[in-house]
PDB file of N, CA, C and O in Angstrom, chain B, residues numbered from 101:
ATOM      1  N   MET B 101      18.020 -25.353 -10.475  1.00  0.00           N
ATOM      2  CA  MET B 101      17.400 -23.986 -10.165  1.00  0.00           C
ATOM      3  C   MET B 101      18.577 -23.325 -11.837  1.00  0.00           C
ATOM      4  O   MET B 101      18.707 -24.111 -12.776  1.00  0.00           O
ATOM      5  N   LEU B 102      19.030 -22.390 -11.881  1.00  0.00           N
ATOM      6  CA  LEU B 102      20.742 -21.870 -12.927  1.00  0.00           C
ATOM      7  C   LEU B 102      19.323 -23.212 -13.948  1.00  0.00           C
ATOM      8  O   LEU B 102      18.633 -24.231 -13.992  1.00  0.00           O
ATOM      9  N   GLY B 103      20.012 -21.538 -14.712  1.00  0.00           N
ATOM     10  CA  GLY B 103      18.465 -22.375 -16.155  1.00  0.00           C
ATOM     11  C   GLY B 103      18.491 -21.214 -16.947  1.00  0.00           C
ATOM     12  O   GLY B 103      19.368 -20.375 -16.741  1.00  0.00           O
ATOM     13  N   ASN B 104      17.536 -21.033 -17.939  1.00  0.00           N
ATOM     14  CA  ASN B 104      16.794 -20.050 -18.721  1.00  0.00           C
ATOM     15  C   ASN B 104      15.448 -20.059 -18.216  1.00  0.00           C
ATOM     16  O   ASN B 104      15.513 -20.729 -17.186  1.00  0.00           O
ATOM     17  N   TYR B 105      14.456 -19.740 -18.357  1.00  0.00           N
ATOM     18  CA  TYR B 105      12.840 -19.786 -18.166  1.00  0.00           C
ATOM     19  C   TYR B 105      11.962 -19.106 -18.768  1.00  0.00           C
ATOM     20  O   TYR B 105      11.801 -17.914 -18.504  1.00  0.00           O
ATOM     21  N   ALA B 106      11.615 -19.417 -19.210  1.00  0.00           N
ATOM     22  CA  ALA B 106       9.528 -18.211 -19.364  1.00  0.00           C
ATOM     23  C   ALA B 106       8.700 -18.417 -18.383  1.00  0.00           C
ATOM     24  O   ALA B 106       8.445 -19.407 -17.699  1.00  0.00           O
ATOM     25  N   LEU B 107       7.971 -16.387 -18.428  1.00  0.00           N
ATOM     26  CA  LEU B 107       7.690 -16.703 -16.985  1.00  0.00           C
ATOM     27  C   LEU B 107       6.232 -16.116 -18.430  1.00  0.00           C
ATOM     28  O   LEU B 107       6.050 -15.583 -19.525  1.00  0.00           O
ATOM     29  N   TYR B 108       5.704 -16.660 -17.447  1.00  0.00           N
ATOM     30  CA  TYR B 108       3.502 -16.885 -17.458  1.00  0.00           C
ATOM     31  C   TYR B 108       3.265 -15.656 -16.368  1.00  0.00           C
ATOM     32  O   TYR B 108       4.170 -15.699 -15.535  1.00  0.00           O
ATOM     33  N   ALA B 109       2.730 -15.033 -16.220  1.00  0.00           N
ATOM     34  CA  ALA B 109       1.203 -15.080 -16.239  1.00  0.00           C
ATOM     35  C   ALA B 109      -0.186 -15.324 -15.490  1.00  0.00           C
ATOM     36  O   ALA B 109      -1.164 -15.009 -16.167  1.00  0.00           O
ATOM     37  N   ASP B 110      -0.381 -15.693 -14.553  1.00  0.00           N
ATOM     38  CA  ASP B 110      -1.722 -16.103 -13.944  1.00  0.00           C
ATOM     39  C   ASP B 110      -2.885 -15.487 -13.861  1.00  0.00           C
ATOM     40  O   ASP B 110      -3.155 -14.393 -14.355  1.00  0.00           O
ATOM     41  N   LYS B 111      -3.555 -16.149 -13.266  1.00  0.00           N
ATOM     42  CA  LYS B 111      -4.900 -15.560 -13.165  1.00  0.00           C
ATOM     43  C   LYS B 111      -4.339 -13.636 -12.116  1.00  0.00           C
ATOM     44  O   LYS B 111      -4.252 -12.576 -12.737  1.00  0.00           O
ATOM     45  N   GLU B 112      -4.179 -13.709 -11.182  1.00  0.00           N
ATOM     46  CA  GLU B 112      -3.743 -12.664 -10.406  1.00  0.00           C
ATOM     47  C   GLU B 112      -2.258 -11.852 -10.871  1.00  0.00           C
ATOM     48  O   GLU B 112      -1.532 -11.175 -10.143  1.00  0.00           O
ATOM     49  N   GLY B 113      -2.063 -12.212 -12.528  1.00  0.00           N
ATOM     50  CA  GLY B 113      -0.678 -11.229 -12.748  1.00  0.00           C
ATOM     51  C   GLY B 113       0.027 -11.285 -12.412  1.00  0.00           C
ATOM     52  O   GLY B 113       0.725 -10.332 -12.757  1.00  0.00           O
ATOM     53  N   VAL B 114       0.850 -12.388 -11.318  1.00  0.00           N
ATOM     54  CA  VAL B 114       1.588 -12.690 -10.630  1.00  0.00           C
ATOM     55  C   VAL B 114       2.908 -14.222 -12.332  1.00  0.00           C
ATOM     56  O   VAL B 114       2.382 -15.286 -12.661  1.00  0.00           O
ATOM     57  N   TYR B 115       3.928 -13.933 -12.760  1.00  0.00           N
ATOM     58  CA  TYR B 115       4.669 -14.724 -13.180  1.00  0.00           C
ATOM     59  C   TYR B 115       5.821 -15.264 -12.780  1.00  0.00           C
ATOM     60  O   TYR B 115       6.833 -14.788 -12.266  1.00  0.00           O
ATOM     61  N   ASN B 116       5.364 -16.785 -13.236  1.00  0.00           N
ATOM     62  CA  ASN B 116       5.561 -17.225 -13.118  1.00  0.00           C
ATOM     63  C   ASN B 116       6.988 -18.386 -13.689  1.00  0.00           C
ATOM     64  O   ASN B 116       7.089 -18.456 -14.914  1.00  0.00           O
ATOM     65  N   PRO B 117       7.567 -18.863 -13.224  1.00  0.00           N
ATOM     66  CA  PRO B 117       8.498 -19.627 -14.573  1.00  0.00           C
ATOM     67  C   PRO B 117       8.529 -20.886 -14.889  1.00  0.00           C
ATOM     68  O   PRO B 117       8.480 -21.793 -14.058  1.00  0.00           O
ATOM     69  N   VAL B 118       8.641 -21.092 -16.531  1.00  0.00           N
ATOM     70  CA  VAL B 118       8.229 -22.623 -16.934  1.00  0.00           C
ATOM     71  C   VAL B 118      10.066 -22.567 -17.457  1.00  0.00           C
ATOM     72  O   VAL B 118      10.622 -21.518 -17.782  1.00  0.00           O
ATOM     73  N   TYR B 119      10.607 -23.643 -17.435  1.00  0.00           N
ATOM     74  CA  TYR B 119      12.126 -23.896 -17.587  1.00  0.00           C
ATOM     75  C   TYR B 119      11.154 -23.735 -19.144  1.00  0.00           C
ATOM     76  O   TYR B 119      10.058 -23.675 -19.701  1.00  0.00           O
ATOM     77  N   PHE B 120      13.177 -23.732 -19.259  1.00  0.00           N
ATOM     78  CA  PHE B 120      12.847 -23.663 -20.753  1.00  0.00           C
ATOM     79  C   PHE B 120      14.674 -24.248 -21.593  1.00  0.00           C
ATOM     80  O   PHE B 120      15.779 -23.705 -21.592  1.00  0.00           O
ATOM     81  N   TYR B 121      14.186 -25.494 -22.162  1.00  0.00           N
ATOM     82  CA  TYR B 121      15.094 -26.360 -22.080  1.00  0.00           C
ATOM     83  C   TYR B 121      15.493 -26.428 -23.452  1.00  0.00           C
ATOM     84  O   TYR B 121      15.757 -27.522 -23.951  1.00  0.00           O
ATOM     85  N   GLY B 122      15.619 -24.548 -24.621  1.00  0.00           N
ATOM     86  CA  GLY B 122      16.734 -24.820 -25.531  1.00  0.00           C
ATOM     87  C   GLY B 122      17.235 -22.924 -25.281  1.00  0.00           C
ATOM     88  O   GLY B 122      16.996 -22.086 -24.412  1.00  0.00           O
ATOM     89  N   ASN B 123      18.075 -22.939 -26.671  1.00  0.00           N
ATOM     90  CA  ASN B 123      18.967 -21.548 -26.786  1.00  0.00           C
ATOM     91  C   ASN B 123      17.937 -20.159 -26.154  1.00  0.00           C
ATOM     92  O   ASN B 123      16.898 -19.543 -26.389  1.00  0.00           O
ATOM     93  N   HIS B 124      19.246 -20.234 -25.082  1.00  0.00           N
ATOM     94  CA  HIS B 124      17.965 -18.373 -24.474  1.00  0.00           C
ATOM     95  C   HIS B 124      18.205 -17.347 -25.201  1.00  0.00           C
ATOM     96  O   HIS B 124      17.601 -16.351 -24.804  1.00  0.00           O
ATOM     97  N   LEU B 125      19.189 -17.105 -26.591  1.00  0.00           N
ATOM     98  CA  LEU B 125      19.053 -16.304 -26.793  1.00  0.00           C
ATOM     99  C   LEU B 125      17.080 -16.186 -28.536  1.00  0.00           C
ATOM    100  O   LEU B 125      16.497 -15.327 -29.197  1.00  0.00           O
ATOM    101  N   HIS B 126      17.039 -17.488 -28.341  1.00  0.00           N
ATOM    102  CA  HIS B 126      15.644 -18.283 -29.142  1.00  0.00           C
ATOM    103  C   HIS B 126      14.485 -18.445 -28.477  1.00  0.00           C
ATOM    104  O   HIS B 126      13.445 -18.759 -29.055  1.00  0.00           O
ATOM    105  N   ILE B 127      14.588 -18.200 -26.940  1.00  0.00           N
ATOM    106  CA  ILE B 127      12.988 -17.989 -26.073  1.00  0.00           C
ATOM    107  C   ILE B 127      12.312 -17.310 -26.279  1.00  0.00           C
ATOM    108  O   ILE B 127      11.198 -17.558 -25.817  1.00  0.00           O
ATOM    109  N   PHE B 128      12.457 -16.009 -27.084  1.00  0.00           N
ATOM    110  CA  PHE B 128      10.790 -15.453 -27.442  1.00  0.00           C
ATOM    111  C   PHE B 128      10.573 -15.931 -29.132  1.00  0.00           C
ATOM    112  O   PHE B 128       9.483 -16.360 -29.511  1.00  0.00           O
ATOM    113  N   ASP B 129      11.624 -15.808 -29.965  1.00  0.00           N
ATOM    114  CA  ASP B 129      11.043 -16.541 -31.001  1.00  0.00           C
ATOM    115  C   ASP B 129      10.274 -18.134 -30.961  1.00  0.00           C
ATOM    116  O   ASP B 129       9.554 -18.292 -31.947  1.00  0.00           O
ATOM    117  N   GLU B 130      10.286 -18.726 -30.487  1.00  0.00           N
ATOM    118  CA  GLU B 130      10.149 -20.410 -29.692  1.00  0.00           C
ATOM    119  C   GLU B 130       8.714 -20.136 -28.683  1.00  0.00           C
ATOM    120  O   GLU B 130       7.764 -20.857 -28.987  1.00  0.00           O
ATOM    121  N   THR B 131       8.531 -19.364 -27.759  1.00  0.00           N
ATOM    122  CA  THR B 131       7.995 -19.346 -27.161  1.00  0.00           C
ATOM    123  C   THR B 131       6.480 -18.112 -27.346  1.00  0.00           C
ATOM    124  O   THR B 131       6.671 -17.401 -28.333  1.00  0.00           O
ATOM    125  N   THR B 132       5.172 -17.787 -26.643  1.00  0.00           N
ATOM    126  CA  THR B 132       4.847 -16.972 -26.705  1.00  0.00           C
ATOM    127  C   THR B 132       4.816 -15.476 -25.107  1.00  0.00           C
ATOM    128  O   THR B 132       4.054 -14.552 -24.823  1.00  0.00           O
ATOM    129  N   CYS B 133       5.803 -15.912 -24.646  1.00  0.00           N
ATOM    130  CA  CYS B 133       6.444 -15.297 -23.363  1.00  0.00           C
ATOM    131  C   CYS B 133       6.259 -13.923 -23.680  1.00  0.00           C
ATOM    132  O   CYS B 133       6.208 -13.594 -24.865  1.00  0.00           O
ATOM    133  N   ASP B 134       6.133 -12.935 -22.620  1.00  0.00           N
ATOM    134  CA  ASP B 134       6.350 -11.181 -22.563  1.00  0.00           C
ATOM    135  C   ASP B 134       7.558 -11.638 -22.356  1.00  0.00           C
ATOM    136  O   ASP B 134       8.352 -11.752 -23.290  1.00  0.00           O
ATOM    137  N   TYR B 135       7.891 -11.990 -21.002  1.00  0.00           N
ATOM    138  CA  TYR B 135       9.105 -12.508 -20.150  1.00  0.00           C
ATOM    139  C   TYR B 135      10.360 -13.186 -20.411  1.00  0.00           C
ATOM    140  O   TYR B 135      10.232 -14.377 -20.697  1.00  0.00           O
ATOM    141  N   SER B 136      11.543 -12.724 -20.385  1.00  0.00           N
ATOM    142  CA  SER B 136      12.454 -13.973 -19.673  1.00  0.00           C
ATOM    143  C   SER B 136      13.551 -14.201 -18.906  1.00  0.00           C
ATOM    144  O   SER B 136      14.134 -13.117 -18.924  1.00  0.00           O
ATOM    145  N   MET B 137      14.288 -15.073 -18.138  1.00  0.00           N
ATOM    146  CA  MET B 137      14.167 -15.331 -17.047  1.00  0.00           C
ATOM    147  C   MET B 137      16.175 -16.071 -17.188  1.00  0.00           C
ATOM    148  O   MET B 137      16.382 -16.922 -18.053  1.00  0.00           O
ATOM    149  N   SER B 138      16.823 -15.818 -16.695  1.00  0.00           N
ATOM    150  CA  SER B 138      18.035 -16.500 -17.175  1.00  0.00           C
ATOM    151  C   SER B 138      18.490 -16.288 -14.745  1.00  0.00           C
ATOM    152  O   SER B 138      18.416 -15.316 -13.993  1.00  0.00           O
ATOM    153  N   VAL B 139      18.928 -17.906 -14.487  1.00  0.00           N
ATOM    154  CA  VAL B 139      19.421 -17.768 -12.848  1.00  0.00           C
ATOM    155  C   VAL B 139      20.607 -18.177 -13.226  1.00  0.00           C
ATOM    156  O   VAL B 139      20.730 -18.992 -14.140  1.00  0.00           O
ATOM    157  N   GLN B 140      21.713 -17.625 -12.521  1.00  0.00           N
ATOM    158  CA  GLN B 140      22.717 -18.158 -13.025  1.00  0.00           C
ATOM    159  C   GLN B 140      23.423 -18.362 -11.849  1.00  0.00           C
ATOM    160  O   GLN B 140      22.842 -19.157 -11.111  1.00  0.00           O
ATOM    161  N   SER B 141      24.833 -17.778 -11.252  1.00  0.00           N
ATOM    162  CA  SER B 141      25.154 -18.975  -9.988  1.00  0.00           C
ATOM    163  C   SER B 141      25.306 -17.258  -8.946  1.00  0.00           C
ATOM    164  O   SER B 141      25.529 -17.412  -7.745  1.00  0.00           O
ATOM    165  N   ASP B 142      25.176 -15.784  -9.471  1.00  0.00           N
ATOM    166  CA  ASP B 142      25.614 -14.588  -8.961  1.00  0.00           C
ATOM    167  C   ASP B 142      23.882 -14.193  -8.856  1.00  0.00           C
ATOM    168  O   ASP B 142      23.248 -14.168  -7.802  1.00  0.00           O
ATOM    169  N   LYS B 143      23.423 -13.951  -9.996  1.00  0.00           N
ATOM    170  CA  LYS B 143      22.210 -13.319 -10.433  1.00  0.00           C
ATOM    171  C   LYS B 143      21.171 -13.626 -11.323  1.00  0.00           C
ATOM    172  O   LYS B 143      21.497 -14.386 -12.235  1.00  0.00           O
ATOM    173  N   THR B 144      19.393 -13.040 -11.295  1.00  0.00           N
ATOM    174  CA  THR B 144      18.453 -13.592 -11.779  1.00  0.00           C
ATOM    175  C   THR B 144      18.764 -12.277 -12.541  1.00  0.00           C
ATOM    176  O   THR B 144      19.030 -11.153 -12.114  1.00  0.00           O
ATOM    177  N   THR B 145      18.639 -12.797 -13.891  1.00  0.00           N
ATOM    178  CA  THR B 145      18.361 -11.724 -15.103  1.00  0.00           C
ATOM    179  C   THR B 145      16.489 -11.631 -15.741  1.00  0.00           C
ATOM    180  O   THR B 145      15.754 -12.398 -16.362  1.00  0.00           O
ATOM    181  N   VAL B 146      16.374 -10.418 -15.226  1.00  0.00           N
ATOM    182  CA  VAL B 146      14.919 -10.829 -16.130  1.00  0.00           C
ATOM    183  C   VAL B 146      14.844  -9.899 -17.369  1.00  0.00           C
ATOM    184  O   VAL B 146      14.857  -8.683 -17.176  1.00  0.00           O
ATOM    185  N   PHE B 147      14.757 -10.464 -18.810  1.00  0.00           N
ATOM    186  CA  PHE B 147      15.140  -9.877 -20.443  1.00  0.00           C
ATOM    187  C   PHE B 147      12.643  -9.454 -20.644  1.00  0.00           C
ATOM    188  O   PHE B 147      11.631  -9.965 -20.166  1.00  0.00           O
ATOM    189  N   ALA B 148      12.787  -8.930 -21.082  1.00  0.00           N
ATOM    190  CA  ALA B 148      11.458  -8.660 -21.662  1.00  0.00           C
ATOM    191  C   ALA B 148      11.609  -8.313 -23.181  1.00  0.00           C
ATOM    192  O   ALA B 148      12.606  -7.740 -23.620  1.00  0.00           O
ATOM    193  N   ARG B 149      10.307  -8.789 -24.124  1.00  0.00           N
ATOM    194  CA  ARG B 149      10.553  -9.111 -25.494  1.00  0.00           C
ATOM    195  C   ARG B 149      10.375  -7.091 -25.887  1.00  0.00           C
ATOM    196  O   ARG B 149      10.326  -6.943 -27.108  1.00  0.00           O
ATOM    197  N   VAL B 150      10.321  -6.273 -25.432  1.00  0.00           N
ATOM    198  CA  VAL B 150       9.761  -5.473 -25.470  1.00  0.00           C
ATOM    199  C   VAL B 150      10.311  -4.173 -24.699  1.00  0.00           C
ATOM    200  O   VAL B 150      10.362  -4.354 -23.482  1.00  0.00           O
ATOM    201  N   ASN B 151      10.599  -3.311 -24.992  1.00  0.00           N
ATOM    202  CA  ASN B 151      10.834  -1.902 -24.018  1.00  0.00           C
ATOM    203  C   ASN B 151       9.596  -2.080 -23.008  1.00  0.00           C
ATOM    204  O   ASN B 151       8.468  -2.572 -23.021  1.00  0.00           O
ATOM    205  N   GLN B 152      10.794  -1.127 -21.772  1.00  0.00           N
ATOM    206  CA  GLN B 152       9.332  -1.840 -20.637  1.00  0.00           C
ATOM    207  C   GLN B 152       9.837   0.000 -20.314  1.00  0.00           C
ATOM    208  O   GLN B 152      10.763   0.675 -20.766  1.00  0.00           O
ATOM    209  N   ILE B 153       8.643   0.336 -19.266  1.00  0.00           N
ATOM    210  CA  ILE B 153       9.584   1.656 -18.637  1.00  0.00           C
ATOM    211  C   ILE B 153       9.480   2.017 -17.223  1.00  0.00           C
ATOM    212  O   ILE B 153      10.009   2.908 -16.559  1.00  0.00           O
ATOM    213  N   ASP B 154       8.282   0.665 -16.819  1.00  0.00           N
ATOM    214  CA  ASP B 154       9.314   0.192 -15.665  1.00  0.00           C
ATOM    215  C   ASP B 154       8.653  -0.914 -14.924  1.00  0.00           C
ATOM    216  O   ASP B 154       7.454  -0.995 -14.657  1.00  0.00           O
ATOM    217  N   PHE B 155       9.650  -1.797 -14.613  1.00  0.00           N
ATOM    218  CA  PHE B 155       9.077  -2.831 -14.125  1.00  0.00           C
ATOM    219  C   PHE B 155       9.667  -3.512 -12.716  1.00  0.00           C
ATOM    220  O   PHE B 155      10.197  -4.596 -12.476  1.00  0.00           O
ATOM    221  N   ASN B 156       9.220  -2.029 -11.674  1.00  0.00           N
ATOM    222  CA  ASN B 156       8.519  -1.989 -10.341  1.00  0.00           C
ATOM    223  C   ASN B 156       7.048  -3.256 -10.293  1.00  0.00           C
ATOM    224  O   ASN B 156       6.805  -4.150  -9.483  1.00  0.00           O
ATOM    225  N   GLY B 157       6.405  -2.862 -11.383  1.00  0.00           N
ATOM    226  CA  GLY B 157       4.686  -3.582 -11.170  1.00  0.00           C
ATOM    227  C   GLY B 157       5.229  -4.545 -11.653  1.00  0.00           C
ATOM    228  O   GLY B 157       4.329  -5.381 -11.743  1.00  0.00           O
ATOM    229  N   LEU B 158       6.245  -5.022 -12.072  1.00  0.00           N
ATOM    230  CA  LEU B 158       6.210  -6.764 -12.435  1.00  0.00           C
ATOM    231  C   LEU B 158       7.287  -8.209 -10.587  1.00  0.00           C
ATOM    232  O   LEU B 158       8.202  -8.385  -9.783  1.00  0.00           O
ATOM    233  N   LYS B 159       5.734  -8.755 -11.332  1.00  0.00           N
ATOM    234  CA  LYS B 159       5.839  -9.670 -10.396  1.00  0.00           C
ATOM    235  C   LYS B 159       6.147 -11.286 -10.489  1.00  0.00           C
ATOM    236  O   LYS B 159       5.792 -11.864 -11.517  1.00  0.00           O
ATOM    237  N   ILE B 160       6.776 -12.002  -9.483  1.00  0.00           N
ATOM    238  CA  ILE B 160       7.546 -12.500 -10.495  1.00  0.00           C
ATOM    239  C   ILE B 160       8.149 -13.883  -9.021  1.00  0.00           C
ATOM    240  O   ILE B 160       8.970 -13.485  -8.195  1.00  0.00           O
ATOM    241  N   HIS B 161       7.770 -14.932  -8.954  1.00  0.00           N
ATOM    242  CA  HIS B 161       7.990 -15.975  -8.202  1.00  0.00           C
ATOM    243  C   HIS B 161       9.034 -16.539  -8.177  1.00  0.00           C
ATOM    244  O   HIS B 161       9.302 -17.186  -9.190  1.00  0.00           O
ATOM    245  N   CYS B 162      10.227 -16.538  -6.836  1.00  0.00           N
ATOM    246  CA  CYS B 162      11.397 -17.031  -7.302  1.00  0.00           C
ATOM    247  C   CYS B 162      11.254 -18.697  -7.481  1.00  0.00           C
ATOM    248  O   CYS B 162      10.450 -19.230  -6.717  1.00  0.00           O
ATOM    249  N   VAL B 163      11.908 -19.487  -8.349  1.00  0.00           N
ATOM    250  CA  VAL B 163      12.031 -20.550  -8.787  1.00  0.00           C
ATOM    251  C   VAL B 163      12.588 -21.375  -7.963  1.00  0.00           C
ATOM    252  O   VAL B 163      12.463 -22.581  -8.177  1.00  0.00           O
ATOM    253  N   ARG B 164      13.330 -20.909  -6.831  1.00  0.00           N
ATOM    254  CA  ARG B 164      13.109 -22.228  -5.209  1.00  0.00           C
ATOM    255  C   ARG B 164      12.602 -22.316  -4.648  1.00  0.00           C
ATOM    256  O   ARG B 164      12.227 -23.320  -4.042  1.00  0.00           O
ATOM    257  N   CYS B 165      12.191 -20.705  -4.538  1.00  0.00           N
ATOM    258  CA  CYS B 165      11.825 -20.188  -2.803  1.00  0.00           C
ATOM    259  C   CYS B 165      10.090 -20.254  -3.165  1.00  0.00           C
ATOM    260  O   CYS B 165       9.362 -21.043  -2.563  1.00  0.00           O
ATOM    261  N   ASP B 166       9.583 -19.341  -4.192  1.00  0.00           N
ATOM    262  CA  ASP B 166       8.506 -19.283  -4.860  1.00  0.00           C
ATOM    263  C   ASP B 166       7.918 -18.060  -3.833  1.00  0.00           C
ATOM    264  O   ASP B 166       6.728 -17.803  -3.653  1.00  0.00           O
ATOM    265  N   ALA B 167       8.932 -17.468  -3.292  1.00  0.00           N
ATOM    266  CA  ALA B 167       8.546 -15.753  -2.552  1.00  0.00           C
ATOM    267  C   ALA B 167       8.467 -15.302  -4.030  1.00  0.00           C
ATOM    268  O   ALA B 167       8.421 -15.899  -5.106  1.00  0.00           O
ATOM    269  N   ARG B 168       8.468 -13.603  -3.527  1.00  0.00           N
ATOM    270  CA  ARG B 168       8.676 -12.672  -5.159  1.00  0.00           C
ATOM    271  C   ARG B 168      10.202 -12.140  -5.026  1.00  0.00           C
ATOM    272  O   ARG B 168      11.034 -12.015  -4.127  1.00  0.00           O
ATOM    273  N   LEU B 169      10.115 -11.913  -6.322  1.00  0.00           N
ATOM    274  CA  LEU B 169      11.879 -11.203  -7.153  1.00  0.00           C
ATOM    275  C   LEU B 169      10.975  -9.999  -6.612  1.00  0.00           C
ATOM    276  O   LEU B 169       9.749  -9.895  -6.597  1.00  0.00           O
ATOM    277  N   VAL B 170      12.157  -8.961  -6.091  1.00  0.00           N
ATOM    278  CA  VAL B 170      12.310  -7.880  -6.183  1.00  0.00           C
ATOM    279  C   VAL B 170      13.767  -6.861  -7.072  1.00  0.00           C
ATOM    280  O   VAL B 170      14.953  -7.186  -7.134  1.00  0.00           O
ATOM    281  N   ARG B 171      13.024  -5.475  -7.708  1.00  0.00           N
ATOM    282  CA  ARG B 171      14.294  -5.825  -8.984  1.00  0.00           C
ATOM    283  C   ARG B 171      15.495  -5.090  -7.599  1.00  0.00           C
ATOM    284  O   ARG B 171      15.435  -5.184  -6.373  1.00  0.00           O
ATOM    285  N   GLN B 172      16.388  -4.460  -8.415  1.00  0.00           N
ATOM    286  CA  GLN B 172      17.599  -4.389  -7.570  1.00  0.00           C
ATOM    287  C   GLN B 172      17.977  -3.342  -9.082  1.00  0.00           C
ATOM    288  O   GLN B 172      17.699  -3.374 -10.281  1.00  0.00           O
ATOM    289  N   HIS B 173      19.129  -2.064  -7.706  1.00  0.00           N
ATOM    290  CA  HIS B 173      20.137  -1.268  -9.024  1.00  0.00           C
ATOM    291  C   HIS B 173      21.344  -2.504  -9.031  1.00  0.00           C
ATOM    292  O   HIS B 173      21.920  -3.386  -8.394  1.00  0.00           O
ATOM    293  N   SER B 174      21.118  -1.355 -11.044  1.00  0.00           N
ATOM    294  CA  SER B 174      22.240  -1.618 -11.178  1.00  0.00           C
ATOM    295  C   SER B 174      22.666  -1.127 -12.530  1.00  0.00           C
ATOM    296  O   SER B 174      21.947  -1.239 -13.523  1.00  0.00           O
ATOM    297  N   SER B 175      24.180  -0.430 -12.542  1.00  0.00           N
ATOM    298  CA  SER B 175      24.434  -0.032 -14.086  1.00  0.00           C
ATOM    299  C   SER B 175      24.335  -1.277 -14.884  1.00  0.00           C
ATOM    300  O   SER B 175      25.346  -1.392 -15.576  1.00  0.00           O
ATOM    301  N   PHE B 176      23.681  -2.039 -15.012  1.00  0.00           N
ATOM    302  CA  PHE B 176      23.281  -2.974 -16.165  1.00  0.00           C
ATOM    303  C   PHE B 176      22.024  -3.242 -15.824  1.00  0.00           C
ATOM    304  O   PHE B 176      21.617  -4.391 -15.648  1.00  0.00           O
ATOM    305  N   ASN B 177      21.219  -2.062 -15.689  1.00  0.00           N
ATOM    306  CA  ASN B 177      19.813  -2.296 -15.804  1.00  0.00           C
ATOM    307  C   ASN B 177      18.790  -1.292 -17.211  1.00  0.00           C
ATOM    308  O   ASN B 177      18.507  -0.131 -16.916  1.00  0.00           O
ATOM    309  N   ASN B 178      18.392  -1.751 -18.419  1.00  0.00           N
ATOM    310  CA  ASN B 178      18.785  -0.771 -19.381  1.00  0.00           C
ATOM    311  C   ASN B 178      16.593  -1.178 -19.340  1.00  0.00           C
ATOM    312  O   ASN B 178      15.902  -1.924 -18.646  1.00  0.00           O
ATOM    313  N   ALA B 179      16.289  -0.216 -20.456  1.00  0.00           N
ATOM    314  CA  ALA B 179      14.695  -1.282 -20.684  1.00  0.00           C
ATOM    315  C   ALA B 179      13.797  -2.349 -21.267  1.00  0.00           C
ATOM    316  O   ALA B 179      12.594  -2.601 -21.325  1.00  0.00           O
ATOM    317  N   LYS B 180      15.204  -2.971 -21.763  1.00  0.00           N
ATOM    318  CA  LYS B 180      15.013  -4.224 -21.568  1.00  0.00           C
ATOM    319  C   LYS B 180      15.080  -5.466 -20.991  1.00  0.00           C
ATOM    320  O   LYS B 180      14.797  -6.637 -21.241  1.00  0.00           O
ATOM    321  N   THR B 181      15.579  -4.755 -20.088  1.00  0.00           N
ATOM    322  CA  THR B 181      16.472  -6.037 -19.338  1.00  0.00           C
ATOM    323  C   THR B 181      16.648  -5.563 -17.517  1.00  0.00           C
ATOM    324  O   THR B 181      16.365  -4.481 -17.003  1.00  0.00           O
ATOM    325  N   GLN B 182      16.927  -6.183 -17.191  1.00  0.00           N
ATOM    326  CA  GLN B 182      16.471  -6.003 -15.047  1.00  0.00           C
ATOM    327  C   GLN B 182      17.243  -7.376 -14.445  1.00  0.00           C
ATOM    328  O   GLN B 182      17.343  -8.584 -14.663  1.00  0.00           O
ATOM    329  N   ILE B 183      17.817  -6.104 -13.338  1.00  0.00           N
ATOM    330  CA  ILE B 183      18.250  -7.917 -12.170  1.00  0.00           C
ATOM    331  C   ILE B 183      17.159  -7.628 -11.436  1.00  0.00           C
ATOM    332  O   ILE B 183      16.590  -6.539 -11.510  1.00  0.00           O
ATOM    333  N   PHE B 184      16.777  -8.612 -10.650  1.00  0.00           N
ATOM    334  CA  PHE B 184      16.313  -8.791  -9.832  1.00  0.00           C
ATOM    335  C   PHE B 184      16.535  -9.646  -8.900  1.00  0.00           C
ATOM    336  O   PHE B 184      17.259 -10.543  -9.332  1.00  0.00           O
ATOM    337  N   GLN B 185      16.001  -9.914  -6.877  1.00  0.00           N
ATOM    338  CA  GLN B 185      16.121 -10.866  -6.229  1.00  0.00           C
ATOM    339  C   GLN B 185      15.444 -11.437  -5.379  1.00  0.00           C
ATOM    340  O   GLN B 185      14.251 -11.142  -5.457  1.00  0.00           O
ATOM    341  N   CYS B 186      15.738 -12.229  -4.487  1.00  0.00           N
ATOM    342  CA  CYS B 186      14.134 -13.374  -3.901  1.00  0.00           C
ATOM    343  C   CYS B 186      13.952 -11.819  -3.212  1.00  0.00           C
ATOM    344  O   CYS B 186      14.199 -10.762  -3.793  1.00  0.00           O
ATOM    345  N   VAL B 187      13.477 -11.964  -1.885  1.00  0.00           N
ATOM    346  CA  VAL B 187      13.201 -11.845  -0.332  1.00  0.00           C
ATOM    347  C   VAL B 187      13.278 -12.413   0.202  1.00  0.00           C
ATOM    348  O   VAL B 187      13.128 -12.008   1.355  1.00  0.00           O
ATOM    349  N   PHE B 188      13.491 -13.463   0.093  1.00  0.00           N
ATOM    350  CA  PHE B 188      13.903 -14.493   1.132  1.00  0.00           C
ATOM    351  C   PHE B 188      14.696 -15.316   1.035  1.00  0.00           C
ATOM    352  O   PHE B 188      14.797 -15.795   2.165  1.00  0.00           O
ATOM    353  N   CYS B 189      15.639 -16.027   0.097  1.00  0.00           N
ATOM    354  CA  CYS B 189      16.140 -16.513  -0.225  1.00  0.00           C
ATOM    355  C   CYS B 189      17.381 -16.503  -1.416  1.00  0.00           C
ATOM    356  O   CYS B 189      17.862 -17.440  -2.052  1.00  0.00           O
ATOM    357  N   ASN B 190      17.755 -14.708  -1.441  1.00  0.00           N
ATOM    358  CA  ASN B 190      18.748 -13.791  -2.264  1.00  0.00           C
ATOM    359  C   ASN B 190      19.261 -15.258  -2.789  1.00  0.00           C
ATOM    360  O   ASN B 190      20.265 -15.942  -2.591  1.00  0.00           O
ATOM    361  N   LEU B 191      18.008 -15.397  -3.594  1.00  0.00           N
ATOM    362  CA  LEU B 191      19.360 -15.681  -4.428  1.00  0.00           C
ATOM    363  C   LEU B 191      19.107 -15.016  -6.226  1.00  0.00           C
ATOM    364  O   LEU B 191      18.023 -15.145  -6.794  1.00  0.00           O
ATOM    365  N   LYS B 192      20.214 -14.391  -6.826  1.00  0.00           N
ATOM    366  CA  LYS B 192      20.623 -13.722  -7.265  1.00  0.00           C
ATOM    367  C   LYS B 192      21.338 -14.395  -8.461  1.00  0.00           C
ATOM    368  O   LYS B 192      22.364 -14.998  -8.146  1.00  0.00           O
ATOM    369  N   ALA B 193      20.896 -14.416 -10.178  1.00  0.00           N
ATOM    370  CA  ALA B 193      21.339 -14.362 -11.039  1.00  0.00           C
ATOM    371  C   ALA B 193      22.153 -13.663 -11.878  1.00  0.00           C
ATOM    372  O   ALA B 193      22.422 -14.111 -12.993  1.00  0.00           O
TER     373      ALA B 193
END
């Protein structure tokens, strides 16, 4: 579960995580994804390739239980980085 993931959209526009084996700092250089996700023991952080105005419409599947991640309010959030949490298993990164 822990690690770095590239996020790719399916036909319905829901982003599915695909494990990324490289350095998280190079994920946008080595993949074609617009979003990446870093899962650590205490939170899930989603990064965007370009500045985003609104992360609320972003639909992401959880790595652990395949449920939906929802955006959490945090002082860490900005135009390229947001904290998310699973609605079922409370997975945080």
